[in-house]
N, C-alpha and C positions, 0 to 999 in steps of 0.2 A: 530230119534236122529242123531246127527252128532257130531264129535269132533272138537271143536274150540280151542283146546289146553287148555281147562279149567280143565282137569283132570277127567272129568266124561261126561256121555252122556248129551248133551244139545239139546233141541228141537230148531231147527232153521227154521224160516219161512220167507216168503218174497223172496227177491232177493239179497242176499249179494254178493258183488264182490269177486273175487278170493282172493284179498288182505284182505278183511274183514273176510273171513273164517279162516284166519291164526291168527287172533287177539283174545285174551281173552278179552271180553268186560269189565269185572270187573277190570282187571289189567290196561286196557287202560283208563277207566274212573278214576281210582285211581290216575292217573298221570295228570289229567285234573284239570283246575280251571274254576270256573264260578263266577257270581256276583249275590248277592241278589238284589232284586229290589230297595233297598236303596243304591245301588252302592258299598256295602262293598264286598270285594273278599272273596271267600270261596273255599277251596280245596274239590273236590268231594270225595277224600279219607276220609275226616272228615265227610261228609254226610253219606257215606257208613258205617263208623265206628259207627255212631249214630243210625244205624238200618234201614236206607233207603233200601228197598228191591225192589223197582220198580222205574226205570228210564225211562221216556218217553221223547224223543227228537222230537219235532215237526218241521215240515217244517218252515223255518225261518219267512216268511212274514214280515221281517224287525224287528222282536222282539229280535234282537241280543243285543240291548242296554237296560240297566236297566230302564231308563226313559220311553222307549217305552213299556216295560212290564207293568209298572204302568198305563200308558195311556190305554193299552189294557184291563187290569183288570177292570178299571173304566168303559170303554166303554161297556164291556160285562157283567158287574155287577158281577164280580167274587170276592166274599167276602173272605178276608184273603189270597188272592193270594200271598201276600208278604211272607207268611209263607212256601209256597211250590213251587213257580215258580221262576226259576233262568234264568239269561241271559248268553249267550255265545258269546259276541261281537267279540272275536278273533277267533271263529270257532274251539276252542280247542277240545271240545268233538267230534264234527263231524269229524274233521281231524284224531284224534287218533283212532276213530272207523272205519274209511274209509267208512262212509256212502255214499250212492249214491248221486251224484250231477252232474250237467252239462246240457247244453241245449239239448243234445242228449237223456236225460232221461225224457224230459217234455211231449212228446207225444208218448205213448206206448199203445199197445192193452190192457195191464193189467188195465190201467185207465178206459177205456171204459167198460170193463167187470165188474170192481168193482162198477162203477156207476150204471150199469144195475142191478147188484145184489142188491145194496142198494135201488134203487128207484123203484124197481118192488114190493116191500113189501107194504102191506096196510098201509096207513097213511104217507108213506115216502115223498110224494111230499109236504104235509103240513109242515113236519119237515124240508125239504130242504128250503122252502120259509121262515120259521122262522129263520133258520141259515143265509141265504143270507140277510135277513132283518137286522140282527145285524152286518154283515160284510160290508154292502154297504158303510158305512161312515168310515170304518177302513182301511185306506191305509197307509202303513208304508214303508219307504225305508230302506233296510238293511244297516248295517255299511259298508259292502263290496259288490260290485255288484255281485260277484260270489256266495254270500250267497242266492241270489234270486232263485237259482236252487237247493238248498239243499233239500234233502228228509230226513225224520226222521227215528226213530227206537224205539223199545220198548224192555227193558231188565229187566228180573226178576231174582233176586238173593236170595239165602238162605245161609247165612254165606259166605263162600268162593266159593260156587258153583254158576255157571251160569245155571239156570234152563231153561231159555227161551231167545231166541234172535230173534227179528223180524227186518228186514231191508226193509223199504219202497222202492219199485222199481221205482215208479213214482207218480205224484200227485194222491191223493185219495186212495192209496194202503196201508194205514196205518193199523196197527193191529186192529182187531175187537174183543173186549173183550168177545163178545157173542160167539166167536168161540173157546174160551179157554177151 
């Protein structure tokens, strides 16, 4: 564990920046705003107050706009995505959490090792081709060009506690729930 200013030991994984290590993720997200896929704004503090305990911020892929989120749900066959997927066109959450981004983060050894770990498992190549088959026609341009280098994070809360914080270092280095 490590102290992120959350008031208790928080398990931190991935590669948070020095700036991110000083930020309490729950407090930062509580000051952020996102959009439902119907384009209505929502305060993340309202989502957290409603009992949301898991927040996953994915690499943008241009899904910053609500209408792109709807297209993506349709394209990938995600039923009821409008109920739990939100858009961050202004980069509000990413910026307040100081998540990793930038062209210098796009090619890192961690990406190669993560892919090696994932694709050396039995059946993983079949899974890779299934995923790539779905994404081949899904090309979206982010609202801001700098969002194309955003990396995500995963945050788990219990009441006011931050139990877990993962910061993606580079492409493909997102949190693996099987490692929890």
